[in-house]
C-alpha positions in Angstrom: 165.5 -25.2 109.3 162.0 -26.1 108.2 159.6 -28.4 110.0 160.9 -31.2 107.9 164.5 -30.8 109.1 165.9 -29.3 105.9 167.2 -25.8 105.3 166.3 -24.1 102.0 170.0 -24.2 101.0 170.2 -28.0 101.4 167.4 -28.6 98.9 168.4 -29.4 95.3 165.7 -27.5 93.3 167.2 -27.9 89.9 165.1 -30.1 87.7 161.7 -29.7 89.2 161.1 -26.0 89.7 160.4 -24.1 86.5 162.1 -20.7 86.0 160.0 -18.8 83.6 161.3 -16.0 81.4 159.9 -12.5 81.4 157.6 -13.1 78.4 156.1 -16.2 80.1 155.6 -14.3 83.4 153.9 -11.4 81.5 151.8 -13.8 79.4 150.6 -15.7 82.5 149.5 -12.4 84.2 147.9 -11.3 80.9 146.0 -14.7 80.6 144.9 -14.4 84.3 143.3 -11.1 83.5 141.6 -12.6 80.4 140.3 -15.6 82.3 138.9 -13.3 85.0 137.0 -11.5 82.1 135.6 -14.8 80.9 138.0 -15.3 78.0 138.9 -19.0 78.3 140.2 -20.2 74.9 143.9 -20.2 74.0 143.1 -19.0 70.5 141.6 -15.8 72.0 144.6 -15.4 74.3 147.0 -15.5 71.4 144.8 -13.1 69.3 144.6 -10.6 72.1 148.3 -10.8 72.9 149.0 -9.5 69.4 147.0 -6.4 70.1 148.4 -5.9 73.7 151.4 -3.6 74.2 153.1 -6.0 76.5 154.1 -8.3 73.7 156.0 -7.1 70.6 154.5 -9.7 68.2 152.2 -11.5 70.5 152.3 -15.0 71.8 151.4 -17.6 69.3 150.6 -21.3 69.1 154.2 -22.1 68.2 155.4 -20.4 71.4 152.8 -22.1 73.5 153.6 -25.6 72.0 157.3 -25.1 72.6 156.6 -24.0 76.2 154.2 -26.8 77.0 156.6 -29.4 75.9 158.1 -28.9 79.4 155.8 -30.3 82.0 157.4 -28.0 84.6 156.1 -25.0 82.5 152.6 -26.5 82.5 152.6 -27.0 86.2 153.9 -23.5 86.8 151.5 -21.8 84.4 148.4 -23.5 85.6 149.2 -23.2 89.3 147.5 -19.8 89.0 144.4 -21.3 87.4 142.6 -23.6 89.7 139.5 -23.5 87.4 141.6 -25.3 84.8 142.1 -28.3 87.0 140.1 -31.4 86.2 136.9 -31.7 88.1 137.0 -33.9 91.2 134.8 -36.8 92.0 133.0 -34.7 94.6 132.3 -31.9 92.1 130.9 -34.4 89.6 128.7 -35.9 92.4 127.4 -32.4 93.3 126.6 -31.7 89.6 124.9 -35.1 89.3 122.8 -34.3 92.3 121.8 -30.9 91.0 121.0 -32.4 87.6 118.8 -35.1 89.2 117.0 -32.5 91.3 116.3 -30.5 88.2 114.9 -33.5 86.3 112.7 -34.5 89.3 111.4 -30.9 89.6 110.6 -30.9 85.9 108.7 -34.2 86.3 106.8 -32.9 89.3 105.7 -30.0 87.2 104.6 -32.3 84.4 107.2 -31.0 82.0 107.4 -33.2 78.9 111.2 -32.7 78.5 111.9 -34.0 81.9 110.0 -37.3 81.3 111.8 -37.7 77.9 115.2 -37.0 79.4 114.6 -39.4 82.3 113.5 -42.2 80.0 116.4 -41.5 77.6 118.9 -41.8 80.4 117.2 -44.5 82.4 116.6 -47.0 79.6 119.6 -46.1 77.4 121.9 -48.6 79.2 119.3 -51.3 78.9 119.0 -51.1 75.2 122.8 -51.0 74.8 123.1 -54.2 76.9 120.4 -55.9 74.9 122.1 -54.9 71.7 125.4 -56.1 73.0 123.9 -59.5 73.8 122.4 -59.8 70.3 125.7 -58.8 68.7 127.6 -61.4 70.9 125.1 -64.1 69.8 125.5 -63.1 66.1 129.4 -63.2 66.4 129.2 -66.5 68.1 127.0 -67.9 65.3 129.2 -66.6 62.6 132.4 -67.8 64.2 131.1 -71.3 64.9 129.8 -71.7 61.3 132.1 -69.4 59.4 128.9 -67.9 58.1 128.1 -71.1 56.2 124.5 -71.2 57.5 123.8 -67.9 55.7 124.5 -69.4 52.3 122.2 -71.7 50.5 123.8 -74.7 48.8 124.3 -74.2 45.1 122.6 -76.7 42.7 125.0 -78.9 40.9 124.7 -79.0 37.2 
């Protein structure tokens, strides 16, 4: 019995646990080695698998597409790749903090790039908001008048 009151035999595991085949197991190990070497793109995994002796013809995009149609495969495959998980809110906050520190350091050292970058980021939203207000005003004008104020009356003959 587990801490949750269930024995392993009582659990129905069909449907949510993925049972990979030998090629998939081998390919995941192979990819783990490549990722550890800094090879991160699937196209490189496929290309290198053709040259590796573990795979007769290599693993290709069609194999990958067929495998990834099953969400259980995806969950199983990437369980060994925490670096492939989406970044958390906390990780983004840390990067934002580091980025801000870098820009501030650049400004303190009178680096031109830092001032330009700060101005670009700081005032970019203001110009978008101003542009959105102008566009809203123009749409309102055109909708209310159907654009008739843009035309001059034609002279009658």
